[in-house]
N, C-alpha and C positions, 0 to 999 in steps of 0.2 A: 504494500500500500504506500502510495507516495506521501511523503511528509508534507504537512500543511505549513505554509509560511504565514506567520502572524504579522500583519501590517499594523503599525502604530497609527491609529486614526487621528491623532492630534497633529495639527499643522505645525511644521517646523518654523521656528522664528527665522525670518530672513535678515541677513546682514544688510545694513543700509548701503546702497550704492553711492559711490563717490560722485558728487556733482562736478561739473566741469571746472568750477573755480577751485577745486581741491586736487586737480591733476597737474603734475609737473612733467612736462614733456622732455625737458633737457636732461641728458645723462652724460656723464664724463667718466666712463669706466677706467680709462687710462690714468687720469689724475687720481682717482680713488685708489687704484691698485698701487701706484707709485708711493703715495703717502702711507698707505697701510704697510707696505714693505719697510719703509723707513721707521715707522713707529714700532713694528715688531723687532726691528734691529736694535732698538733701544729698550726693548721689553716694556713698552708703554701701551696704555689703553686710552681710548677716547670715549666720551659719553655719546658722541655722534654714532659710533658703531654699536655700542652695547645697548643703547636705548632705541636703536633703529630709527634715527631721525630722518624725516623725509627730505631734509635739506642737505644731506651728506654730500651728494654729487656737486651741488652748487658751492658749498663751503670748501670742500677739499679742492675743488678746481681753482678757487680764488686763494688757496693757501691758508685757509683758516681751519682751526680745530679746537675743541675744548678738551684739554687733558684731564683724564680721570685717574686720580691717584688712590693709594691705599688698596690696590688690587682690583679685581673684577668680580668680587663676591660681596653682595650686600646682606647685612644682617636683618633687614626689615622686609616685610611682605606687602608693600604698596601694590594695589591691584592694577594700577595703570602702567606700571613700569616693567620693561622686559630685561633689565639688568639681572644677571643670575643671582639667585638668593640662596642663602645657606649660612654655614658657620665656617669662616676662613680657617679658624684654628683647627677644627676637626678635619678639614680637608688639607691640612698641613700646607697652608699657603701663607707663610710669614710675610710681613712687610719687607719690601725690597729696600735695603738701606741706600742703594745707589739711585733710587727713583728720583729724589729731588734734583740731583746733578744731571740725570738723564733727561728730565723734563727741560732743564735749563739749556742743555746742549741741543736738544731737538728744537726748542723755540728759537735758539740762535741760528741753527741750520736753516730753518724755515724763513729767517729774516723777519720775524714777527715784531710789529710795533704795538700790538695789543694782544695780551696773553690772558686766556681764561683758564682757570684751574678749578676743578670740582673734585668730588670724591664720592665713593659709596658711603653708606652709613656703616660705622664700625662700633656698634654698641658693645662689642666684646672687649674693647680696649678701655682701660681706666680713664684715659684722656680723650677718648673718642677719635684718636688719631690726630689731635690738634697740634702736637709737637711736630709731627711729620708734615702736616699741612703748612705750618709756619716755616719750617726749613725749606720747603719747596718754593715758597714765595721769596724767601731771602736769596736762594740760589738764582732764581730767575731774575730778580732785580739786580743782582751782582753781574750776571752775564749780559743783561740788556738794560742798562741804566736809563736809557731814553724811552723804554717801552712802558705802556700803561698795563697794570696787572689788575685783573678782576678775579675775585674769588666767589665761587658759588658753593656755600658750605651747607652741611647738614645742621640739624639743631643742637647737636652734641648733648642730647637729652636734657637740654636746658641749662647746661653747665656754662655759666657766663665767664668763668675763668678761662675756659677753652676758647670761647669767642674772643676774649681779650687777647689771648695768646696769638691767635691768627692775625688780629688787627695790629698788634705790636710789630709784626713782621713787615708791615708797610704796604699793604695793597691799596690801590687807588679807589677801587669800587668793591663794596661788600654786598653780595647778593645772597639772599636766602629765600627760596620759593615757598609761598603759601600753598600752591598747587590747585586748591579748590576752596569752595565756600565751607563755612563751619558745619552746616547741616550734612554734608557729604563726607566728612572726615572719617567716620566709623567705617564706611564702605570703601573709601579710596585710600586713606592713609591711616589704617587701624592702629599703628604703633606711634602715631604722632599726635600732637595736641595743638589745636588752633591758637589758643592764647599763648602757649609756649613759643610758637613760631613768631607771633607778634612781639613777644617780649625780647626775643633774640634780636630782631630788627630794631626795636626801640633802644635796646642797650647799645648796639653797634653805633647808632646815630648819636647817642649821648656820650659814648666813650671816645669816639673819634669824629668830632663834628666836621672835620675837613674831608672825610671820606664820603663819597656818594653812596647812598643805600638804595637797594633795588630788590624787587620781588616779582615773581611771575606766577601766572595761573593759567589753567586749562579751562576751556568751555566745551560744551557738548556732552556733559556728564549728567545732565538733569537739573542744572541750576536754572534760576530765572534771571532775567535781565536786572531786576531790582536787587537780587541777592549779590550779583557781581558788583553793582553800585555800592552795596553795603560793605563788601570786602575792600573796595577802593577807599571808602571812607575810613575803615579800620586801619588801613595802611597809612593814610595821611595822618591818622591819630597818633602814629608813632613816628611821624615825620619822614616817611619813606620818600625818596626823590623820584624814583623811576618805577614804572610798572609795565610788565609785558603780558599780553593776553593772546592766546592762540588756540586753535582747534585741537582737541584731543583726537588722536587717530589710534585705533586699537593696533598695537604693534604685533601681537600674536593672538591666536585663538584662546590662549590661557588667560589673557588679560580681560579686564572689564570691557563690556561692549559700549560702543558709542550710542548715546541716546538721541542725538540730533547733530546735523551739520549746520552750524551757525552761519547765517547769511552775512555777506560783507557789510551791509548797512548797520548791523548791530555793533560791529567793531568800531565803526565811525562814531556811533553814539557814545560808546564807552570811552573812546579816546577823548572826545569833546568833553564829556562829563568829568573824567579824571583830571584833565588839565584845567578845567574850570574850578576845581576844588584845591588846586595848588601843586599838583605833580609837575616836575620840571619836564618830564617826558612820559607819555603813555604810548607805547608801541604795540599796536593791536592789528591783527589780521589773521586769516586762516592758517598761514604757514609760520607765524611768529612763534619762536621758542625763546626761552630765557636767555640763551647765549647767541641767538641768531642776529647777525649784523651788530654785534655788541659794540664794535668800535664806532659805528655810525650813530647808534643810540647814545653812546657816551658823549660823543662830540656834540650832539644836539642838546643833551642835558647840561653839559659844561657851559654852553652859551647861555643857558637859562640860569645857571648857578655858578658864576665865575669864581666865587670864593672857594669852591672845592678844589682839591689838589690834583686835578686831572688835566 
């Protein structure tokens, strides 16, 4: 007797199709491969690769990349992020003591005038990796004294001494991403805390008033337009100078799904609203990411706030 195949009568949820304004036609495979080879030669990672950024071809082609230090394994389980997750200690992946110098050498080799340094979360380390982060900043500044250095840090579990340690190393821009609105934290950033992230930004601004402070968020995760406006107000409440807003795109099927593709007109409204309440620059658009075109965003913010050391 033939076996019967049971068909699931429930309709399968369809993934949202990308609208035309979210399609990037240009690819630069040669530029991407050349830069990847150089990075691997220095045993370095970029968030561009690990987070599957849609701008990687454009940025690598123009010789820009965001260095990701402290390894390639994150100790947190944020549902939007494709960076590998786990315990670096259990996987016997110690911090590379040569990494700060290798980042500096690679940045010099690329001839960068604007260097962005970020990291995975290292909640397994007593200092959250802040000493290593600070040393990387110092090495880059020594190798490229004329370059601008932006750091995109984790929250260091709210350890403000760790934040101060990174700031003491002399970055010109301090960036910490809120990522999403408070209501969605439990689903999107389950091991983070909305107020704690605001406190990190507020402390950075008060501790080093000459450093530009910046934060980024994703949209398309189920937030409302008014909730994004509320987050912008919260950021201005801690005197953040710059905000970036971009479309969340599901990097793998294991990550949280996209709720909607936000239309360009809403980015225009958020930008206008943010700058009306005091931001030096709000960079908003479908492909905007926290470090995307960071040099140009910084230049625009510097013109609006000339007293910053950028």
